[in-house]
C-alpha positions as CSV (number, residue, x, y, z in Angstrom):
1,M,8.4,25.5,21.8
2,H,10.4,22.3,21.8
3,D,14.3,23.0,22.7
4,P,16.2,20.2,21.6
5,N,18.4,20.2,24.8
6,D,15.5,19.7,27.5
7,A,16.2,15.8,28.6
8,R,12.4,16.3,29.5
9,Q,11.4,17.7,26.7
10,V,13.5,14.7,24.2
11,R,11.7,12.1,26.8
12,Q,8.2,13.4,26.0
13,A,8.8,14.2,22.3
14,E,10.2,10.2,21.8
15,Q,6.4,9.4,23.6
16,L,4.3,10.8,21.6
17,E,6.6,9.5,18.6
18,R,6.0,5.9,19.7
19,I,2.5,6.9,20.7
20,A,2.0,8.0,17.0
21,Q,3.7,4.6,15.3
22,D,1.6,2.4,18.2
23,R,-1.7,3.8,16.9
24,V,-0.3,3.6,13.0
25,A,0.9,-0.4,13.6
26,D,-3.2,-0.9,15.5
27,D,-4.9,1.0,12.4
28,L,-3.0,-0.7,9.8
29,C,-3.6,-4.2,11.3
30,A,-7.3,-4.1,11.9
31,V,-7.3,-2.5,8.0
32,M,-5.3,-5.8,7.3
33,G,-7.5,-7.9,9.6
34,S,-10.3,-8.6,7.2
35,E,-10.2,-9.6,3.6
36,Q,-12.1,-6.6,2.9
37,G,-9.9,-4.6,4.1
38,R,-7.1,-6.3,2.3
39,R,-8.3,-6.5,-0.5
40,F,-8.8,-2.1,-0.2
41,V,-5.1,-1.9,0.4
42,H,-4.3,-4.4,-2.6
43,G,-6.9,-2.2,-4.6
44,L,-4.6,1.0,-3.1
45,L,-1.2,-0.3,-3.6
46,G,-2.4,-1.5,-7.4
47,L,-3.1,2.5,-8.1
48,C,0.4,3.4,-6.8
49,D,2.1,1.4,-9.8
50,L,5.0,0.0,-7.8
51,R,6.2,-1.8,-10.4
52,S,7.1,0.3,-12.9
53,D,9.5,2.9,-13.3
54,G,8.0,5.6,-13.7
55,Y,9.7,7.1,-17.0
56,V,7.7,8.7,-19.5
57,P,9.6,9.8,-23.1
58,G,8.6,13.6,-24.0
59,G,8.7,17.1,-23.4
60,P,7.2,19.2,-20.6
61,E,3.9,17.6,-20.6
62,A,5.0,14.4,-20.1
63,Q,8.0,14.8,-17.6
64,R,4.6,16.8,-15.4
65,H,3.3,13.6,-15.7
66,Q,6.5,11.3,-14.4
67,D,6.7,14.1,-11.3
68,Y,2.8,12.9,-10.8
69,M,3.1,9.3,-11.2
70,A,6.4,9.4,-8.9
71,G,4.4,10.6,-6.4
72,R,1.6,8.3,-6.3
73,R,4.8,5.3,-6.6
74,S,6.3,7.6,-3.6
75,I,2.8,7.0,-1.8
76,G,3.1,3.5,-2.6
77,I,6.2,2.4,-1.9
78,E,5.3,4.1,1.8
79,L,2.3,2.3,2.5
80,L,3.5,-1.3,1.2
81,S,7.0,-0.4,4.1
82,E,4.7,0.1,7.2
83,L,2.4,-2.6,6.1
84,E,5.7,-5.3,6.1
85,R,7.1,-3.1,9.0
86,H,3.7,-3.8,11.2
87,A,1.5,-6.7,9.3
88,P,4.1,-8.8,7.8
89,D,1.9,-12.0,7.6
90,L,-0.6,-10.3,7.0
91,T,0.9,-8.2,3.7
92,E,1.8,-12.3,2.6
93,Q,-2.0,-13.0,3.1
94,M,-2.8,-9.4,0.9
95,S,-0.6,-11.1,-2.0
96,S,-2.1,-15.2,-1.9
97,E,-5.6,-13.6,-1.6
98,A,-4.9,-11.6,-4.9
99,R,-3.0,-13.8,-6.8
100,L,-5.8,-16.4,-5.9
101,N,-8.6,-13.8,-6.8
102,V,-6.8,-13.2,-9.9
103,I,-7.2,-17.1,-10.8
104,E,-10.8,-17.3,-9.6
105,T,-11.6,-14.6,-12.3
106,G,-9.8,-15.6,-15.1
107,F,-11.6,-19.7,-14.7
108,A,-14.9,-17.8,-14.1
109,A,-14.3,-16.0,-17.0
110,M,-13.1,-19.0,-18.7
111,A,-16.5,-20.9,-17.9
112,A,-18.7,-18.0,-18.8
113,E,-17.4,-18.3,-22.2
114,E,-18.1,-21.7,-23.0
115,Q,-21.3,-21.3,-21.7
116,N,-21.4,-18.3,-24.7
117,D,-20.6,-20.7,-27.1
118,G,-22.2,-23.6,-26.6
């Protein structure tokens, strides 16, 4: 059992917490270190609806859906916070790559449409 008044136990708990935080940082940097990892994380963040306000009008069923969406959003906020803390440059790179992917996908769709038209 942890005794918060025991300085040795407090130091040991703090050391274990630092080790855990370092592991999270290392894991995030490893995932974000590849284009595939950044694309995967961007997709996860997209599932979290970070840009929605979460409000769903209606009765009890809507409230349950709103609670569900709030939980998804909460996970996304936590993940984004960890990314910005431990891998800010890679987080920006992820966003840039996602924007470029949207542009490239749009061009590919226009080219396919022109090819079908003509």
